[in-house]
PyMOL commands that place a pseudoatom at each C-alpha (Angstrom):
pseudoatom trace, name=CA, resn=MET, resi=1, chain=A, elem=C, hetatm=0, pos=[22.571, -40.091, -88.290]
pseudoatom trace, name=CA, resn=ALA, resi=2, chain=A, elem=C, hetatm=0, pos=[20.637, -42.927, -86.691]
pseudoatom trace, name=CA, resn=LEU, resi=3, chain=A, elem=C, hetatm=0, pos=[22.393, -45.337, -84.402]
pseudoatom trace, name=CA, resn=LYS, resi=4, chain=A, elem=C, hetatm=0, pos=[22.662, -48.848, -85.795]
pseudoatom trace, name=CA, resn=PHE, resi=5, chain=A, elem=C, hetatm=0, pos=[21.814, -51.978, -83.848]
pseudoatom trace, name=CA, resn=THR, resi=6, chain=A, elem=C, hetatm=0, pos=[24.570, -54.425, -82.946]
pseudoatom trace, name=CA, resn=ASP, resi=7, chain=A, elem=C, hetatm=0, pos=[22.921, -57.130, -85.053]
pseudoatom trace, name=CA, resn=VAL, resi=8, chain=A, elem=C, hetatm=0, pos=[19.612, -58.341, -86.494]
pseudoatom trace, name=CA, resn=PHE, resi=9, chain=A, elem=C, hetatm=0, pos=[18.644, -59.913, -83.158]
pseudoatom trace, name=CA, resn=ASP, resi=10, chain=A, elem=C, hetatm=0, pos=[18.668, -56.573, -81.352]
pseudoatom trace, name=CA, resn=ALA, resi=11, chain=A, elem=C, hetatm=0, pos=[16.909, -54.830, -84.256]
pseudoatom trace, name=CA, resn=ALA, resi=12, chain=A, elem=C, hetatm=0, pos=[14.162, -57.497, -84.278]
pseudoatom trace, name=CA, resn=LEU, resi=13, chain=A, elem=C, hetatm=0, pos=[13.680, -57.238, -80.517]
pseudoatom trace, name=CA, resn=ALA, resi=14, chain=A, elem=C, hetatm=0, pos=[13.313, -53.469, -80.751]
pseudoatom trace, name=CA, resn=ARG, resi=15, chain=A, elem=C, hetatm=0, pos=[10.784, -53.766, -83.569]
pseudoatom trace, name=CA, resn=LEU, resi=16, chain=A, elem=C, hetatm=0, pos=[8.763, -56.761, -82.379]
pseudoatom trace, name=CA, resn=GLY, resi=17, chain=A, elem=C, hetatm=0, pos=[9.049, -56.732, -78.589]
pseudoatom trace, name=CA, resn=PRO, resi=18, chain=A, elem=C, hetatm=0, pos=[8.803, -57.415, -75.809]
pseudoatom trace, name=CA, resn=PRO, resi=19, chain=A, elem=C, hetatm=0, pos=[9.431, -53.811, -74.738]
pseudoatom trace, name=CA, resn=ALA, resi=20, chain=A, elem=C, hetatm=0, pos=[12.987, -53.454, -73.501]
pseudoatom trace, name=CA, resn=VAL, resi=21, chain=A, elem=C, hetatm=0, pos=[15.923, -51.190, -72.732]
pseudoatom trace, name=CA, resn=PHE, resi=22, chain=A, elem=C, hetatm=0, pos=[18.646, -50.680, -75.346]
pseudoatom trace, name=CA, resn=THR, resi=23, chain=A, elem=C, hetatm=0, pos=[21.914, -48.909, -74.568]
pseudoatom trace, name=CA, resn=THR, resi=24, chain=A, elem=C, hetatm=0, pos=[24.918, -48.107, -76.713]
pseudoatom trace, name=CA, resn=THR, resi=25, chain=A, elem=C, hetatm=0, pos=[27.992, -50.277, -76.881]
pseudoatom trace, name=CA, resn=ALA, resi=26, chain=A, elem=C, hetatm=0, pos=[31.567, -48.991, -76.882]
pseudoatom trace, name=CA, resn=ASP, resi=27, chain=A, elem=C, hetatm=0, pos=[31.265, -49.029, -80.689]
pseudoatom trace, name=CA, resn=GLY, resi=28, chain=A, elem=C, hetatm=0, pos=[28.207, -46.747, -80.570]
pseudoatom trace, name=CA, resn=GLU, resi=29, chain=A, elem=C, hetatm=0, pos=[25.686, -49.417, -81.568]
pseudoatom trace, name=CA, resn=LEU, resi=30, chain=A, elem=C, hetatm=0, pos=[22.377, -50.169, -79.841]
pseudoatom trace, name=CA, resn=ARG, resi=31, chain=A, elem=C, hetatm=0, pos=[22.203, -53.420, -77.934]
pseudoatom trace, name=CA, resn=LEU, resi=32, chain=A, elem=C, hetatm=0, pos=[19.616, -55.005, -75.658]
pseudoatom trace, name=CA, resn=HIS, resi=33, chain=A, elem=C, hetatm=0, pos=[20.515, -54.394, -72.019]
pseudoatom trace, name=CA, resn=THR, resi=34, chain=A, elem=C, hetatm=0, pos=[19.006, -57.449, -70.327]
pseudoatom trace, name=CA, resn=ASP, resi=35, chain=A, elem=C, hetatm=0, pos=[19.645, -56.447, -66.709]
pseudoatom trace, name=CA, resn=ARG, resi=36, chain=A, elem=C, hetatm=0, pos=[18.146, -52.985, -67.144]
pseudoatom trace, name=CA, resn=SER, resi=37, chain=A, elem=C, hetatm=0, pos=[15.197, -54.415, -69.089]
pseudoatom trace, name=CA, resn=ARG, resi=38, chain=A, elem=C, hetatm=0, pos=[14.496, -56.932, -66.345]
pseudoatom trace, name=CA, resn=ASP, resi=39, chain=A, elem=C, hetatm=0, pos=[14.824, -54.213, -63.691]
pseudoatom trace, name=CA, resn=ALA, resi=40, chain=A, elem=C, hetatm=0, pos=[12.357, -51.984, -65.567]
pseudoatom trace, name=CA, resn=TRP, resi=41, chain=A, elem=C, hetatm=0, pos=[9.829, -54.808, -65.881]
pseudoatom trace, name=CA, resn=LYS, resi=42, chain=A, elem=C, hetatm=0, pos=[10.091, -55.589, -62.142]
pseudoatom trace, name=CA, resn=ARG, resi=43, chain=A, elem=C, hetatm=0, pos=[8.991, -52.032, -61.337]
pseudoatom trace, name=CA, resn=LEU, resi=44, chain=A, elem=C, hetatm=0, pos=[5.818, -52.378, -63.426]
pseudoatom trace, name=CA, resn=SER, resi=45, chain=A, elem=C, hetatm=0, pos=[2.383, -53.310, -62.221]
pseudoatom trace, name=CA, resn=GLY, resi=46, chain=A, elem=C, hetatm=0, pos=[-0.349, -54.753, -64.364]
pseudoatom trace, name=CA, resn=ASP, resi=47, chain=A, elem=C, hetatm=0, pos=[-0.657, -57.563, -66.852]
pseudoatom trace, name=CA, resn=GLY, resi=48, chain=A, elem=C, hetatm=0, pos=[2.604, -56.969, -68.714]
pseudoatom trace, name=CA, resn=LYS, resi=49, chain=A, elem=C, hetatm=0, pos=[0.888, -55.998, -71.974]
pseudoatom trace, name=CA, resn=LEU, resi=50, chain=A, elem=C, hetatm=0, pos=[2.864, -52.921, -72.915]
pseudoatom trace, name=CA, resn=PRO, resi=51, chain=A, elem=C, hetatm=0, pos=[2.517, -50.842, -76.068]
pseudoatom trace, name=CA, resn=LEU, resi=52, chain=A, elem=C, hetatm=0, pos=[5.494, -50.846, -78.419]
pseudoatom trace, name=CA, resn=GLU, resi=53, chain=A, elem=C, hetatm=0, pos=[6.761, -47.353, -79.210]
pseudoatom trace, name=CA, resn=ASP, resi=54, chain=A, elem=C, hetatm=0, pos=[10.290, -46.038, -79.521]
pseudoatom trace, name=CA, resn=CYS, resi=55, chain=A, elem=C, hetatm=0, pos=[11.156, -43.627, -76.723]
pseudoatom trace, name=CA, resn=HIS, resi=56, chain=A, elem=C, hetatm=0, pos=[14.400, -41.726, -77.214]
pseudoatom trace, name=CA, resn=CYS, resi=57, chain=A, elem=C, hetatm=0, pos=[15.648, -40.795, -73.772]
pseudoatom trace, name=CA, resn=LEU, resi=58, chain=A, elem=C, hetatm=0, pos=[18.586, -39.493, -71.867]
pseudoatom trace, name=CA, resn=PHE, resi=59, chain=A, elem=C, hetatm=0, pos=[19.163, -41.062, -68.472]
pseudoatom trace, name=CA, resn=ARG, resi=60, chain=A, elem=C, hetatm=0, pos=[21.075, -39.081, -65.858]
pseudoatom trace, name=CA, resn=ASP, resi=61, chain=A, elem=C, hetatm=0, pos=[22.525, -41.033, -62.958]
pseudoatom trace, name=CA, resn=GLN, resi=62, chain=A, elem=C, hetatm=0, pos=[21.382, -39.168, -59.848]
pseudoatom trace, name=CA, resn=ALA, resi=63, chain=A, elem=C, hetatm=0, pos=[24.554, -39.989, -57.912]
pseudoatom trace, name=CA, resn=THR, resi=64, chain=A, elem=C, hetatm=0, pos=[27.131, -38.925, -60.508]
pseudoatom trace, name=CA, resn=GLY, resi=65, chain=A, elem=C, hetatm=0, pos=[25.311, -36.721, -63.026]
pseudoatom trace, name=CA, resn=TRP, resi=66, chain=A, elem=C, hetatm=0, pos=[26.548, -38.942, -65.888]
pseudoatom trace, name=CA, resn=VAL, resi=67, chain=A, elem=C, hetatm=0, pos=[24.154, -38.911, -68.872]
pseudoatom trace, name=CA, resn=GLN, resi=68, chain=A, elem=C, hetatm=0, pos=[23.657, -41.565, -71.555]
pseudoatom trace, name=CA, resn=TYR, resi=69, chain=A, elem=C, hetatm=0, pos=[21.302, -42.134, -74.479]
pseudoatom trace, name=CA, resn=VAL, resi=70, chain=A, elem=C, hetatm=0, pos=[18.833, -44.983, -73.933]
pseudoatom trace, name=CA, resn=LEU, resi=71, chain=A, elem=C, hetatm=0, pos=[16.255, -46.389, -76.344]
pseudoatom trace, name=CA, resn=LEU, resi=72, chain=A, elem=C, hetatm=0, pos=[13.198, -47.702, -74.524]
pseudoatom trace, name=CA, resn=THR, resi=73, chain=A, elem=C, hetatm=0, pos=[10.651, -49.504, -76.666]
pseudoatom trace, name=CA, resn=SER, resi=74, chain=A, elem=C, hetatm=0, pos=[7.581, -48.648, -74.595]
pseudoatom trace, name=CA, resn=PRO, resi=75, chain=A, elem=C, hetatm=0, pos=[6.539, -45.348, -73.001]
pseudoatom trace, name=CA, resn=VAL, resi=76, chain=A, elem=C, hetatm=0, pos=[5.625, -47.298, -69.866]
pseudoatom trace, name=CA, resn=LEU, resi=77, chain=A, elem=C, hetatm=0, pos=[9.311, -48.069, -69.325]
pseudoatom trace, name=CA, resn=CYS, resi=78, chain=A, elem=C, hetatm=0, pos=[10.344, -44.405, -69.313]
pseudoatom trace, name=CA, resn=THR, resi=79, chain=A, elem=C, hetatm=0, pos=[8.013, -42.996, -66.679]
pseudoatom trace, name=CA, resn=ALA, resi=80, chain=A, elem=C, hetatm=0, pos=[10.248, -43.177, -63.601]
pseudoatom trace, name=CA, resn=HIS, resi=81, chain=A, elem=C, hetatm=0, pos=[13.458, -44.700, -62.297]
pseudoatom trace, name=CA, resn=PRO, resi=82, chain=A, elem=C, hetatm=0, pos=[14.625, -44.905, -58.673]
pseudoatom trace, name=CA, resn=ARG, resi=83, chain=A, elem=C, hetatm=0, pos=[18.251, -43.937, -59.430]
pseudoatom trace, name=CA, resn=ALA, resi=84, chain=A, elem=C, hetatm=0, pos=[18.030, -41.864, -62.609]
pseudoatom trace, name=CA, resn=ASP, resi=85, chain=A, elem=C, hetatm=0, pos=[16.340, -38.846, -64.105]
pseudoatom trace, name=CA, resn=ILE, resi=86, chain=A, elem=C, hetatm=0, pos=[14.730, -39.677, -67.445]
pseudoatom trace, name=CA, resn=TRP, resi=87, chain=A, elem=C, hetatm=0, pos=[14.307, -37.069, -70.158]
pseudoatom trace, name=CA, resn=ARG, resi=88, chain=A, elem=C, hetatm=0, pos=[12.337, -38.075, -73.255]
pseudoatom trace, name=CA, resn=TYR, resi=89, chain=A, elem=C, hetatm=0, pos=[12.931, -36.455, -76.647]
pseudoatom trace, name=CA, resn=ASP, resi=90, chain=A, elem=C, hetatm=0, pos=[10.841, -36.434, -79.823]
pseudoatom trace, name=CA, resn=SER, resi=91, chain=A, elem=C, hetatm=0, pos=[13.505, -38.216, -81.860]
pseudoatom trace, name=CA, resn=GLN, resi=92, chain=A, elem=C, hetatm=0, pos=[16.823, -39.975, -81.625]
pseudoatom trace, name=CA, resn=ASP, resi=93, chain=A, elem=C, hetatm=0, pos=[18.468, -37.021, -83.371]
pseudoatom trace, name=CA, resn=ALA, resi=94, chain=A, elem=C, hetatm=0, pos=[17.115, -34.594, -80.754]
pseudoatom trace, name=CA, resn=ALA, resi=95, chain=A, elem=C, hetatm=0, pos=[18.271, -36.798, -77.866]
pseudoatom trace, name=CA, resn=LEU, resi=96, chain=A, elem=C, hetatm=0, pos=[21.720, -37.284, -79.373]
pseudoatom trace, name=CA, resn=ALA, resi=97, chain=A, elem=C, hetatm=0, pos=[22.055, -33.539, -80.048]
pseudoatom trace, name=CA, resn=ALA, resi=98, chain=A, elem=C, hetatm=0, pos=[21.204, -32.801, -76.419]
pseudoatom trace, name=CA, resn=LEU, resi=99, chain=A, elem=C, hetatm=0, pos=[23.750, -35.400, -75.313]
pseudoatom trace, name=CA, resn=ALA, resi=100, chain=A, elem=C, hetatm=0, pos=[26.426, -33.935, -77.600]
pseudoatom trace, name=CA, resn=SER, resi=101, chain=A, elem=C, hetatm=0, pos=[25.760, -30.479, -76.147]
pseudoatom trace, name=CA, resn=LEU, resi=102, chain=A, elem=C, hetatm=0, pos=[27.087, -31.748, -72.814]
pseudoatom trace, name=CA, resn=GLY, resi=103, chain=A, elem=C, hetatm=0, pos=[30.571, -32.220, -74.254]
pseudoatom trace, name=CA, resn=PRO, resi=104, chain=A, elem=C, hetatm=0, pos=[32.820, -35.257, -73.891]
pseudoatom trace, name=CA, resn=ALA, resi=105, chain=A, elem=C, hetatm=0, pos=[32.295, -35.629, -70.133]
pseudoatom trace, name=CA, resn=ARG, resi=106, chain=A, elem=C, hetatm=0, pos=[28.504, -36.096, -70.535]
pseudoatom trace, name=CA, resn=VAL, resi=107, chain=A, elem=C, hetatm=0, pos=[27.772, -34.824, -67.055]
pseudoatom trace, name=CA, resn=TRP, resi=108, chain=A, elem=C, hetatm=0, pos=[24.798, -32.555, -66.394]
pseudoatom trace, name=CA, resn=ARG, resi=109, chain=A, elem=C, hetatm=0, pos=[24.107, -30.997, -63.011]
pseudoatom trace, name=CA, resn=GLY, resi=110, chain=A, elem=C, hetatm=0, pos=[21.363, -28.585, -64.163]
pseudoatom trace, name=CA, resn=ALA, resi=111, chain=A, elem=C, hetatm=0, pos=[17.813, -28.850, -62.858]
pseudoatom trace, name=CA, resn=ASP, resi=112, chain=A, elem=C, hetatm=0, pos=[16.201, -28.970, -66.310]
pseudoatom trace, name=CA, resn=ARG, resi=113, chain=A, elem=C, hetatm=0, pos=[16.907, -31.407, -69.086]
pseudoatom trace, name=CA, resn=PRO, resi=114, chain=A, elem=C, hetatm=0, pos=[19.551, -30.478, -71.645]
pseudoatom trace, name=CA, resn=ALA, resi=115, chain=A, elem=C, hetatm=0, pos=[18.041, -28.786, -74.702]
for i in range(1, 115): cmd.bond("trace and resi %d" % i, "trace and resi %d" % (i + 1))
show_as sticks, trace
zoom trace
């Protein structure tokens, strides 16, 4: 089951750009995460013309091992992060299944990404 967006604003941003970071709310809906989007853009070099493409990822905080689903709307945004490991999946369903396999604590200390 696909995650829904918080509202039409977030859905339009994901579809039309600019590329950004979307995280889940406490209600399990996708919402633009402005601080993380701005942080991702600051790490980029180039002219800022990024391709739009949904990237279904799990981010693991390197300090705690905590894992969360993140929708990035450009592959350029999911190449590297200074404080997180990023694992990209072929679909939202695959990413969410891998996240669910971690159990309710959502912590992963393994070297490889969750299957």
